N, C-alpha and C positions, 0 to 999 in steps of 0.2 A: 577294153572298154574305157572310155574316158568319162570321168565323173565331173559334173558341173556343180561347183560349190555354191554358186549363187542360184537359188531357187526363186522364181518370181512369185511364188505363193506365200513365202515367208516375209513377215514384216518385222522391222526393228522396234523393240520396246526399250525405252529408257527406264531403268530401275533406280529409284531414289535411294541414295546411300544415307545411312544414319549419320548424324553429326557426332553423336556420342552414344556409347553402349554402356549401360549400367548393369553390373552384376550384383544382384542382391540375393538374400536368402529366399525371397519369394519367387525369384526367377530372373530373367534377363529383360531389361527395359531398354528399348531403343528410342533415342531422342533425335528427331528430325528437325532440320532448320526450317524456318518460316521465310527464308529469303525469296523463295519462288512465288509466295502468295503476295498479291498487290495490297498495299496499305490503303484503306478506305478512310479518307479524312472525315467524312460524316460520322462514321462509327467512332472515331477518336473523339469527336466533339460530344457525341452522346455519352461516352464514358466519362469525360470531364464534367459534363453537366450532372450526371448521376452522382459522381463523387462529391460535387459541391452541395447538392440537395442532401446527400447522406450526412455530410458534416453539419449542416444546418439543422437537420432533424435530430441528430444526437445532441447538439448543443441545446436545442429547445427542450428535449426530454430531460436533460440534466437540470435545466433551470426549473422546469415544472416539478421535478422530483424534490429539489431543494425546497421549493415553496411549500409543497405538501408536508415535508418533514418539519419545517418550521411551524406550520400551522398545527400539526399534531404534537408538537413539542417533543420530538424524538431525536433531537440533535445532541443531547447530553449523553455521556456514557451511562451504561446500564446501572452500575453500582456507584455512581458519583456520590450519592448521599452517604453511603457507608464509608467511602474513602475520606470524605470531609469529616465525618464523625470520628474516625480513627485519628486523624490529624489533630482534631480539637482535644481528644482525650490525651494524646501524646504531649501536646503543649501544656495541659493542666498538670500532668505527671511531672514534667520537667520543672514547672513552676514550683510545685510542692517540694521537689528535691532541693531546689535552689534555696527555698525558704528554710528548710531544715539545716542546710549547710550554713546559712547566715545567722541562725538563731543560736543562742548559748543557753546552757542548762544551769539552773541554780537549785541547789538542794538545801532545804532547811532541816538540819539534823534534829532540832527539838520537836518539830511537828511532823516530820517525815513527809513533807510536801515537796514535790518536784515542780518547779515552774519553768516555763519557757520564756525567756526574755528576748524580744526581737533585737536584732543587731543595732537598730537605730537607737533604741532606748539604752542599750548597753554602752554605746558610744557617748550618749549624753551623760551617763553616770560617771564615766571616766574623765570627763572634762572637769568636774568639780573637785 
């Protein structure tokens, strides 16, 4: 008996081949190309329009947020006043240390009194 390889009841089906196969720990993902699908220009225009509106919306919300922050006066750092106070105290401490370095000590042995003579007066006494 002779077999006929071409059966009229069978139809040919084209199987889409994956462009890339990704092997992950979750399983295998197949990536197919979009070359077969036609590009719709109206859809691309809608995406462009949506992107433009999204950017303007984010810009507007950022502006409104800044205005509210300025109105509520919450633009300064949380502990700025403590940092400023520390800097002021540090400057005062350095100023006192510098004054102590510049001053000279005079001891009166008869009365046991110690006096601090500022450097400016000490220089005036040395002139004469």
